[in-house]
C-alpha positions as CSV (number, residue, x, y, z in Angstrom):
1,M,0.0,0.0,0.0
2,D,3.0,2.3,0.4
3,L,3.6,2.1,-3.3
4,L,0.0,3.0,-4.0
5,K,0.0,5.9,-1.6
6,A,3.2,7.3,-3.1
7,S,1.8,7.1,-6.6
8,L,-1.5,8.8,-5.9
9,S,-2.7,12.2,-4.7
10,E,-4.0,12.4,-1.1
11,E,-7.5,12.6,-2.5
12,G,-6.8,9.7,-4.8
13,Y,-5.5,7.5,-2.0
14,R,-8.5,8.4,0.1
15,K,-10.8,7.4,-2.7
16,I,-9.1,4.0,-3.3
17,T,-9.1,3.2,0.4
18,G,-12.7,4.2,0.5
19,A,-13.5,1.8,-2.3
20,I,-11.7,-0.9,-0.3
21,K,-13.8,-0.1,2.8
22,T,-17.0,-0.2,0.8
23,N,-16.0,-3.6,-0.5
24,V,-15.4,-4.8,3.0
25,F,-18.8,-3.4,4.0
26,L,-20.5,-5.2,1.1
27,G,-18.9,-8.5,2.3
28,E,-20.3,-7.9,5.7
29,I,-23.8,-7.1,4.8
30,C,-23.9,-10.0,2.2
31,N,-22.2,-12.5,4.4
32,A,-19.5,-12.9,1.8
33,R,-16.4,-11.9,3.7
34,G,-14.4,-14.7,2.1
35,I,-14.4,-13.0,-1.3
36,L,-15.2,-9.4,-0.4
37,N,-12.6,-8.2,2.1
38,A,-9.6,-5.9,2.4
39,G,-7.2,-8.6,1.2
40,S,-8.9,-9.4,-2.1
41,Y,-6.7,-7.1,-4.2
42,Y,-3.6,-7.8,-6.3
43,F,-0.4,-6.0,-7.3
44,S,1.4,-6.7,-10.5
45,V,4.7,-5.0,-11.4
46,Y,6.0,-4.7,-15.0
47,G,9.6,-4.0,-15.5
48,T,11.9,-2.7,-12.8
49,P,11.1,0.5,-10.9
50,S,13.5,3.1,-12.2
51,E,13.9,6.9,-12.5
52,K,15.1,6.5,-16.1
53,E,13.5,3.4,-17.7
54,P,9.8,2.7,-18.2
55,W,8.0,0.5,-15.7
56,A,4.4,0.0,-14.6
57,F,2.2,-1.6,-12.0
58,T,-1.5,-2.5,-11.7
59,F,-3.7,-2.6,-8.6
60,F,-6.7,-4.8,-9.2
61,G,-9.7,-6.1,-7.2
62,H,-13.4,-5.9,-6.9
63,H,-14.6,-2.4,-8.0
64,T,-11.0,-1.2,-8.4
65,C,-8.6,-1.4,-11.3
66,L,-5.7,1.0,-11.7
67,N,-3.0,0.9,-14.4
68,F,0.1,3.0,-13.6
69,F,2.8,3.8,-16.1
70,F,6.0,5.7,-15.4
71,L,8.7,7.0,-17.7
72,R,11.1,9.5,-16.2
73,S,8.9,12.6,-15.3
74,Q,5.8,11.2,-17.1
75,M,3.1,9.1,-15.5
76,S,-0.4,8.0,-16.3
77,I,-3.1,6.1,-14.5
78,S,-5.4,4.9,-17.3
79,P,-7.4,3.1,-17.9
80,F,-8.9,3.0,-14.4
81,F,-12.1,1.7,-13.0
82,I,-13.5,2.6,-9.5
83,G,-16.9,1.6,-8.2
84,A,-18.9,0.8,-5.1
85,E,-22.0,-1.2,-4.1
86,P,-23.1,0.6,-2.0
87,N,-21.1,3.8,-2.3
88,V,-22.1,4.9,1.2
89,I,-21.3,3.1,4.5
90,D,-24.1,3.7,6.9
91,S,-23.1,1.6,9.9
92,G,-20.1,0.0,11.6
93,Y,-16.5,1.2,12.1
94,H,-16.2,3.1,8.7
95,K,-19.7,4.6,8.9
96,G,-19.8,7.9,6.9
97,T,-17.4,6.7,4.2
98,K,-18.6,7.9,0.8
99,I,-17.1,7.6,-2.7
100,C,-17.9,8.8,-6.2
101,V,-20.3,11.4,-4.8
102,D,-18.5,14.3,-6.5
103,E,-18.6,12.7,-9.9
104,E,-22.4,12.2,-9.4
105,E,-23.1,15.7,-8.2
106,R,-20.9,17.4,-10.8
107,G,-22.5,15.5,-13.7
108,L,-26.0,16.3,-12.5
109,S,-25.1,19.9,-11.9
110,L,-24.0,20.3,-15.5
111,M,-27.0,18.5,-17.0
112,Q,-29.5,20.6,-14.9
113,S,-27.7,23.8,-15.9
114,L,-28.2,23.2,-19.6
115,S,-31.1,24.8,-21.6
116,P,-33.9,22.5,-22.6
117,E,-32.5,22.6,-26.1
118,L,-29.0,21.5,-25.0
119,Q,-30.5,18.9,-22.6
120,G,-32.3,17.4,-25.5
121,K,-29.0,17.1,-27.4
122,A,-27.2,15.7,-24.4
123,Q,-29.8,13.1,-23.6
124,I,-29.2,10.3,-26.1
125,Y,-31.7,8.0,-24.4
126,K,-34.5,8.8,-22.0
127,E,-34.3,5.5,-20.0
128,L,-31.4,3.7,-18.6
129,Q,-32.6,0.5,-20.3
130,D,-34.3,2.2,-23.2
131,P,-36.2,0.2,-25.8
132,A,-34.6,2.4,-28.5
133,M,-31.1,1.2,-27.6
134,P,-29.5,-1.2,-30.2
135,A,-28.8,-4.6,-28.8
136,E,-25.0,-4.0,-28.5
137,R,-25.5,-0.8,-26.4
138,W,-26.2,-2.6,-23.2
139,N,-24.8,-5.7,-21.5
140,L,-25.2,-7.2,-18.1
141,A,-21.6,-6.6,-17.0
142,D,-20.8,-3.1,-18.4
143,Q,-24.5,-2.0,-18.6
144,R,-24.1,1.4,-20.3
145,H,-20.3,1.7,-20.2
146,L,-18.5,1.7,-23.5
147,G,-14.9,1.8,-22.2
148,G,-14.9,-1.2,-19.9
149,A,-12.9,-4.4,-19.8
150,F,-11.6,-5.7,-23.2
151,Q,-12.4,-2.4,-24.9
152,D,-8.9,-1.2,-25.5
153,N,-8.7,1.0,-28.6
154,R,-12.4,0.8,-29.2
155,I,-13.6,3.5,-31.6
156,I,-16.4,5.3,-29.8
157,P,-18.4,7.9,-31.8
158,Y,-19.0,11.3,-30.2
159,E,-22.5,11.8,-28.9
160,G,-24.5,14.4,-27.1
161,V,-23.8,18.2,-26.9
162,V,-20.4,19.7,-27.7
163,A,-18.8,22.1,-25.2
164,S,-18.6,24.9,-27.9
165,E,-22.4,25.2,-27.6
166,M,-22.2,25.7,-23.8
167,D,-21.7,29.1,-22.1
168,E,-18.6,29.7,-20.0
169,E,-20.1,28.7,-16.8
170,Q,-21.3,25.4,-18.2
171,Q,-17.9,24.8,-19.8
172,Q,-16.3,25.2,-16.4
173,L,-18.8,22.7,-14.9
174,L,-17.7,20.3,-17.7
175,M,-14.0,20.8,-16.8
176,N,-14.9,20.3,-13.1
177,I,-16.1,16.8,-14.0
178,V,-12.9,16.1,-15.8
179,D,-10.9,17.4,-12.9
180,C,-12.8,15.2,-10.5
181,F,-11.8,12.1,-12.5
182,L,-8.2,13.3,-12.6
183,E,-8.0,13.7,-8.8
184,L,-6.2,10.3,-8.5
185,L,-3.1,12.0,-10.0
186,P,-0.4,13.8,-8.0
187,P,-1.0,17.6,-8.2
188,S,1.6,18.5,-10.9
189,V,0.4,15.6,-13.2
190,R,-3.2,16.4,-12.6
191,K,-2.6,20.1,-13.5
192,A,-0.9,19.1,-16.7
193,R,-3.6,16.6,-17.7
194,L,-6.4,19.2,-17.0
195,S,-4.5,21.8,-19.1
196,Q,-4.4,19.2,-21.9
197,A,-8.1,18.6,-21.6
198,R,-8.8,22.4,-21.7
199,M,-6.9,22.6,-25.0
200,H,-9.5,20.3,-26.5
201,L,-12.5,21.9,-24.9
202,G,-14.1,22.8,-28.2
203,E,-13.9,19.1,-29.2
204,T,-15.3,17.8,-25.9
205,Y,-18.8,16.2,-25.8
206,F,-21.2,15.5,-23.0
207,S,-23.8,12.8,-23.3
208,W,-26.5,11.5,-21.0
209,I,-28.8,8.5,-20.5
210,G,-31.8,8.5,-18.1
211,G,-33.6,11.3,-16.3
212,Y,-31.9,14.3,-14.6
213,G,-34.1,15.0,-11.6
214,D,-32.4,15.0,-8.2
215,T,-33.5,11.4,-7.4
216,D,-33.0,9.9,-10.9
217,S,-30.4,7.3,-11.7
218,F,-28.3,8.1,-14.8
219,Y,-25.3,7.6,-17.0
220,Y,-23.1,10.2,-18.5
221,R,-19.9,10.4,-20.6
222,V,-17.4,13.2,-21.2
223,Q,-15.4,12.5,-24.3
224,S,-12.7,14.3,-26.3
225,P,-9.5,13.4,-28.1
226,V,-7.7,13.1,-24.8
227,V,-10.4,12.2,-22.3
228,L,-13.0,9.5,-21.9
229,A,-14.8,9.6,-18.6
230,E,-17.9,7.5,-17.9
231,F,-20.2,7.5,-14.9
232,D,-23.1,5.0,-14.5
233,H,-25.6,4.0,-11.9
234,H,-25.8,0.2,-12.0
235,S,-28.4,-2.4,-11.1
236,G,-27.5,-4.8,-8.3
237,V,-24.9,-7.6,-8.4
238,F,-24.5,-8.6,-4.8
239,L,-27.5,-6.5,-3.7
240,N,-31.0,-7.3,-5.1
241,N,-32.1,-4.2,-6.9
242,K,-33.0,-5.2,-10.5
243,E,-33.2,-1.6,-11.6
244,P,-30.2,0.8,-11.5
245,K,-29.9,2.6,-8.1
246,K,-27.9,5.6,-7.1
247,Y,-26.0,3.6,-4.4
248,H,-24.3,1.3,-7.0
249,I,-21.8,3.4,-9.0
250,H,-19.2,2.5,-11.7
251,T,-16.7,5.1,-13.0
252,I,-14.3,4.5,-15.9
253,F,-11.5,6.8,-17.2
254,R,-9.5,6.2,-20.4
255,T,-7.0,8.2,-22.4
256,P,-8.1,7.9,-26.1
257,N,-5.9,7.8,-29.2
258,G,-3.3,5.4,-27.9
259,N,-2.1,6.5,-24.5
260,D,-3.9,4.1,-22.2
261,Y,-1.1,2.2,-20.4
262,G,1.3,4.9,-21.5
263,R,1.6,3.2,-24.9
264,E,2.5,6.3,-26.9
265,W,5.2,7.3,-24.5
266,L,6.6,3.8,-24.6
267,E,6.6,3.7,-28.4
268,L,8.4,7.1,-28.5
269,Y,10.9,5.8,-26.0
270,R,11.6,2.7,-28.0
271,D,12.0,4.6,-31.2
272,K,14.8,6.7,-29.9
C-alpha cells in the first residue's frame, strides 16, 4: 500500500481506500467476507522500478482497477475503474465513508444547468434500459459503459452536446467533471492533464442517458481526443435491486488515441 500511496494524490489514495472499505462493508452485509474483504486485491509490477527506464504496475480487485505507467517525469493512471456497491457506508467502524459522490453531483449539476435545447441534445436515451437502444448498447456486465474491460482502442463515436455550444459557466462545470476524474493523479500531473483537456475543450462532448431529476439514476460520458470519462448507476450484483440505483456506481476513465497504459510514451521511448 505504500507504493500505491506514493503514486496517488492524497484525494486519490483516500478514494481508493474508500473503495476498499465499501468492498469490505459489502462483504459484511452480504455474508461474503471470504471474497469481499480488504485482502482481495492484487499488485502486478511490470519491469523494474526506475527513474530513467519505463515501468508499470497494476492494482486490481473488486470495483477497483488502476493501471500505472512511469517514464522519467511522465506518469499515467489509465485506464482505471472505480466503483462501489453501496457507495455509502451507513453503519459500523467506517460509517460515513462515501465515494464517487462528487462525480455524481458534478455531472448532474452540468446537466441541470443546460437549456432545454441542450439537454435534448445531451440526452441520447431517456431511459437507462431504453427500448430504443440497439442490442449492443447494453450488456449485463458493463451495462451502459463503452470503455470497460476488453475495450482497449475501441472507436467510440462522439454523442451528445459539444462544449462549444455551452456558455462559459457550463464549460467550467464540464471541466470540473474532468478534474474530478483526474484527482487520483499527483498535483503536478493532474494540473498538466487538466490543461491538456482544456486545450481540446471545443472538441469535448457530454452525453447523458436517463432522467436528470435530483433522485433519478443516470449515465453520462465526457469525451474528447484526450479524455473518456464515464459514470453509471448500476443495477444490483450482490444487492438485489434489479433496476439501477444511485448507491451502486461505476466510473471509468481512459486516455483515447493510444495513450492508455502509456503506450504512446513507450513507443516514442523505444523509437529513440
